[in-house]
C-alpha positions as CSV (number, residue, x, y, z in Angstrom):
1,X,-21.8,11.2,-22.8
2,X,-24.1,8.2,-21.3
3,X,-22.1,5.5,-22.8
4,X,-19.3,6.3,-20.8
5,X,-20.9,5.0,-17.8
6,X,-19.8,1.6,-18.0
7,X,-16.4,1.7,-18.9
8,X,-16.0,4.2,-16.0
9,X,-18.1,2.1,-13.5
10,X,-15.4,-0.7,-14.2
11,X,-12.8,1.1,-14.6
12,X,-13.2,2.7,-11.3
13,X,-13.6,-1.0,-9.8
14,X,-10.2,-1.6,-11.5
15,X,-8.2,1.2,-10.1
16,X,-9.5,0.7,-6.7
17,X,-8.5,-2.7,-7.1
18,X,-5.3,-2.2,-7.5
19,X,-4.7,0.8,-4.9
20,X,-6.1,-1.9,-2.5
21,X,-4.4,-4.4,-3.4
22,X,-1.0,-1.9,-3.4
23,X,-1.5,-1.0,0.1
24,X,-1.7,-4.4,1.5
25,X,1.3,-5.6,-0.6
26,X,3.4,-2.1,1.0
27,X,1.8,-2.8,4.3
28,X,3.0,-6.5,4.0
29,X,6.5,-5.8,3.4
30,X,6.8,-3.2,5.8
31,X,5.9,-5.8,8.6
32,X,8.1,-8.1,6.9
33,X,11.2,-5.8,7.0
34,X,10.4,-5.0,10.5
35,X,10.5,-9.0,11.4
36,X,13.9,-9.3,9.5
37,X,14.9,-6.3,11.2
38,X,14.4,-8.1,14.6
39,X,16.0,-11.0,13.3
40,X,19.0,-9.4,12.6
41,X,19.1,-8.2,16.1
42,X,18.1,-11.1,17.6
43,X,21.2,-13.5,15.9
44,X,23.8,-10.8,16.7
45,X,22.8,-11.2,20.1
46,X,23.2,-15.0,19.8
47,X,26.5,-16.8,21.5
48,X,26.0,-20.0,20.1
49,X,25.2,-21.8,16.9
50,X,22.5,-23.5,18.4
51,X,20.6,-20.2,19.4
52,X,21.2,-19.0,15.8
53,X,20.0,-22.5,14.1
54,X,17.0,-22.2,16.8
55,X,16.5,-18.0,15.7
56,X,16.2,-19.1,11.9
57,X,13.5,-22.0,12.4
58,X,11.4,-18.9,14.2
59,X,12.3,-16.5,11.0
60,X,11.4,-19.1,8.0
61,X,8.5,-20.9,10.3
62,X,6.7,-17.4,10.8
63,X,7.9,-16.2,7.5
64,X,6.2,-19.0,5.7
65,X,3.4,-18.5,7.9
66,X,2.6,-15.2,6.8
67,X,3.8,-15.5,3.2
68,X,0.8,-18.8,3.1
69,X,-2.0,-15.8,5.1
70,X,-0.6,-12.8,2.6
71,X,-1.3,-15.5,-0.3
72,X,-4.9,-15.3,0.9
73,X,-5.6,-11.8,1.6
74,X,-4.0,-11.2,-2.0
75,X,-6.8,-13.4,-3.3
76,X,-9.4,-12.8,-1.5
77,X,-9.0,-8.6,-2.7
78,X,-8.6,-10.1,-6.6
79,X,-12.2,-11.8,-5.5
80,X,-13.5,-9.0,-4.4
81,X,-12.2,-6.5,-7.5
82,X,-14.2,-9.5,-10.1
83,X,-17.3,-9.1,-8.3
84,X,-17.3,-5.5,-7.8
85,X,-16.3,-5.4,-11.5
86,X,-19.7,-7.3,-12.1
87,X,-22.1,-5.3,-10.2
88,X,-20.8,-2.6,-12.2
89,X,-22.6,-4.5,-15.4
90,X,-26.0,-3.9,-16.6
91,X,-28.4,-6.5,-15.6
92,X,-29.2,-8.5,-18.5
93,X,-33.0,-8.8,-19.5
94,X,-35.3,-11.8,-18.9
95,X,-36.7,-13.6,-21.3
96,X,-40.0,-12.6,-20.3
97,X,-39.8,-8.7,-19.2
98,X,-40.1,-7.5,-23.2
99,X,-43.6,-5.9,-23.7
100,X,-45.7,-7.5,-26.1
């Protein structure tokens, strides 16, 4: 059963990474849907094309910023996952630690 230690450790790190990324993706989608609803309400309240254009510009500018920030968060989570997988690996022996 000892031979399962490394695969289990790496597998656990991978599962945790997928859970973290999934949680973040769901949070982001929920936030974006709330923003979509607010924008729709704001557009329905508009009385001119200029007001609609202003709401759309604000919406797309905010969306662009939020998507860019989310991409950064996902890359950060992937980096943490990769680092976590590497820490599960056994440490390599050094050339001078072999007893003579």
